[in-house]
N, C-alpha and C positions, 0 to 999 in steps of 0.2 A: 907530637900528639896534641899538645896544648895549642900549638899554632893552628892545626887543622880544625879543632873545635871552635876557635875564635873566628876562623873564616866562615864556617857554617853558620854560626850565630849572626855574624854580620850580614850574610846573604839573606837569611830569614827575616832579620829586622828590616832590611831595605825593602823587601817585597811587601811587608806589612805596612810600611809607611806609604809606599806607592798606592796600595789598595785603599788605604784610608783616605788619601788625597782624592782618588777618583770617586770613591764613595761619597765624599763630601760634596764634590761637584755635581754628581748625579742627584744627591738630596736637594741641593739648591735649585737645580733645574726642575725637579718634581714639585717643590714648594712653589716655585714661580708659576708653573703651569696651573696648579690647583688654585692659586690665588687669582690668576687671570680668568679662569673658568667660573669661579664663584662670583666674580664681578660682572659676568656676562659679556666679557670683552673678547672672547675667542670661541669660535664654533668648534663642534666635535671634529669636523673635517680637518680644520687647520691643526688641531691638537694631534690627530693621527699623523698628519703630514710632518709635524714637528718631531714626533717620536721617530718616524722613519729617518728623517735627516740626522738625528742624533746617533742612531744606531748605525746608519750607513757611514757616517763620518768616522765612527770608532773603528769600523771594519777596515776602512781605507787607511787609517793611521796605524793599523797593526796592533792596537791596544785591546786587551781582553777585558777591560773594566770600565769602558765608557768613553775614553778619549777626552780631549779638551773641547768643550762645547760652548765656551764663552762667546765665540763669534756668532754662533747660532742664537744664543740668548739675546745678544745685542740687536739682531735683526727682528727677533720676535717681539720685542718691546715696541717696535715701530709699526707693527701690523696689528692694530687694534680697532679696525673698522670693518667688522664682518658684514655690515649692511651693504657694502660695495662689492662683496665677493659673491660669486655664484656658489651653488651647492652641489656641483658636479664632482668634487673631489680633486680639483686641479690646483688647490692651495694658492689661489689668486693669480693663475696664469691669465685668466680673462675675467671681466667684471660681470655683474648681474645685468648691466645694460647690454653687454655683448650677447648674453644668452637670450635676452628679449628680442634683440635685433635679429638674431639668427632664426628665432621662431617666426617673427613677422615675415622675414624674407622667404621662408618655406612656403607660406601661403601666397605671398605676392608672386613668386615665380610660377606657381601653379595657375594663378589667375591670368598672368600674362601669356602663358602658353595656351590656355583655353580661349583667349580673346584674340588670337592671331587672325588677321584679315587674310593673309596669304600663307597657307600651309607650306607651299613651296615657293622658291624664288622665281618671280616672273622673268620671262625672256623677251628681249626685243629683237625682232627679225633683222638679219643682216649685220648685227653688231655682236662683238665678242666682249664679254665682261671679265675684267680683272679687278681685284680688290686688295688693298693694303691697309688694314685696320679700318679707319673711318673714311678713307679716300677710295673712290671707285672710278673706273675708267671704262667707257664703251668705245670700241675701236671698229672701224669699217674701212677696208681697203678696196678700192674700185677704180679701174681705168687709170692706174698709175697715180692715184690720189688717196691720201690717208685722212680720214676724218676721226678725230678723237673728242669725245665728250667726257670731261672730268668734273666730278662733283664731290663735295665734302659733306658727310652726313651729320657732323657736329652742329648743334643749334639749328637744325633744319625742320623741327617738328612744330606744327601749328594746328590749330583747330580747323577742321574741314568746314568751309563756309556753307551755309544753308540758304536756299532760296526762300522767297516770301511765302510760297505755298506750304513749304515744310514747317515754317514757323507758325503759320496760322493753324495748321492741323495738329500742332503740339507734338511734333516728332520727338523722338528720343534725343539725348544729348549727342552732339556732333562727335565724330570719331577724330582721333589724332592722325594726321598724315604728314609725311615728309615732303617739304617743298624746298629742296636745296638750290642754292645758286649754282649754276653750271657754266663751264667754259668750253666753247666749241673751237677746236683748232683744226684748220684746213691746211694741209701741206701737199703741194704738188712736187713732182720730181725736179730736183736741182733748183728749187725756188724757195723763197722765204715763206714763213708760215703766217697765215692770217688768224688772229686770235679774237674771238667775239665772246665777251662776257655777258651772260644772260641771267635773268631771275624770273621766278613765277610771278604772275599778276594775280594775287589772291585778295585784292581789295574788294570792297563791296561793289556790286553792280551799279553802273551809272544809270541815271534816268535815260529813257530812250531819246528824249529831246536833247539832252546834253551830251549824248554819246557822239564821239568823233569817228570818222572812217578809220578802220583798223584797230579800234579800241577793244574789239571783242577778242583779240589774240590772248592766248593763255600765258604768254611769256613776253618779256620786254628785254630789249637790248640795252645794256648799261653802258658799255664802252667797247671800243675797237682799237686794236693795236697790231703791229707787224713786227716780227722778230726773226732772227736767223738761227733758230734752234733752241734758244733759252730765254725765258722771260726773266726780267729783273726790274727793279724799281726805276731804273734809268731809261727804260723804253718809253717812248712817247705814245700816248693814248688819247683818243678822242671820245669824250663823253656824249651820250645820246641827247643830253639836255641842250647842247650847243651844236648838234649835228643838223645839217640840212635835211628837211623832211623827205626829199626825193632820195637822197643817199641812204637814209634809214630804211625806206621801203625796198630799195635795191638790195640791201644787205639781207632783209627778211626773205626776199625772193631767192637769194643765193643759198640761204639756209634751207629753205623749203625744197629746192632742187636736190639737196643732199639728204633729204628725209627728216630734217629737223623742223617739224611743224607741230600743230596743236595735238595731233594724234600721238606723235612721238613723245611730246611733253607729258601727256596723260599717262603713258606707259612708263615714262621716267619716274613720275611721282609714285606709281605703284611699286616699281622696283626699289626706289629709295626707301619707301615705307617698310617694305619687307626686310631690306638689309638693316635699316636702323633698328627695327624691332628685335631682330636677331641679336644685334650688338648689345641692345639694352638688356635682354635676358641673360646674355653671357656676362655682362657687368654685374647683374644681381647675383649670379651664381658665384662669381669671384668674391664679391663682397660678403656673401654668406660664408665662404670658405675662410675668409679672414676673421669673421666674427666667431666662428666655431673653433679656431685654433687655440 
């Protein structure tokens, strides 16, 4: 009988000591929080989040009296810059700057959608469009010959040039348009491919007296090469700056016979502008999603 009483007394004493230890830790945590709040170093939002962490931690550990929260207190002492935290209740998952960025992007996305020049993507007759991220390809197959026009939309946007009349009339600010460099690849059956690299001529108009024959073209040939199915840096190419003038004109004629002329280039710019603007809006939406997380 005496032995049973001793066991009961020992058990009760152990529970009281454990409860006292947990109560002491909870008291220390409360005093710490009150002290930080009085000093203006912690917002109400973070205090509530800290309370949740403490109680959640105690439930996970199986303790009924508060658990060990020393590791939480250690982290709390390092988070004393509420000016850099937003007020959405995320306990510092993102900053005030992220919140402002997300608000700005909300308006910017709406403005970009409203300012679209092309509500739908333009089509170029006889060519089929394929796109992989910022790289687009126009393909035409005719009479056993394949013509591919490939262009990259990255870094292709420039201000649309204005004529002298528009400048004198005080026209509105120029629109942004895409003028990508493009590569024309002509492949005939069982033969090598002719690759012609071109770019838009968006320089200022030359004086009529200084203009040269053919200078009114909307695009310029940069270089020409021949390959057997795959381009690499080791393939020999001829730059237009060292090319014979007659050869240059013959190459322009070859392109025109396949539909690559000034009219095609204008439509290419429309298409590239529409695709680039769509990619830009998608980029803004993804950035907004990151800022909101």
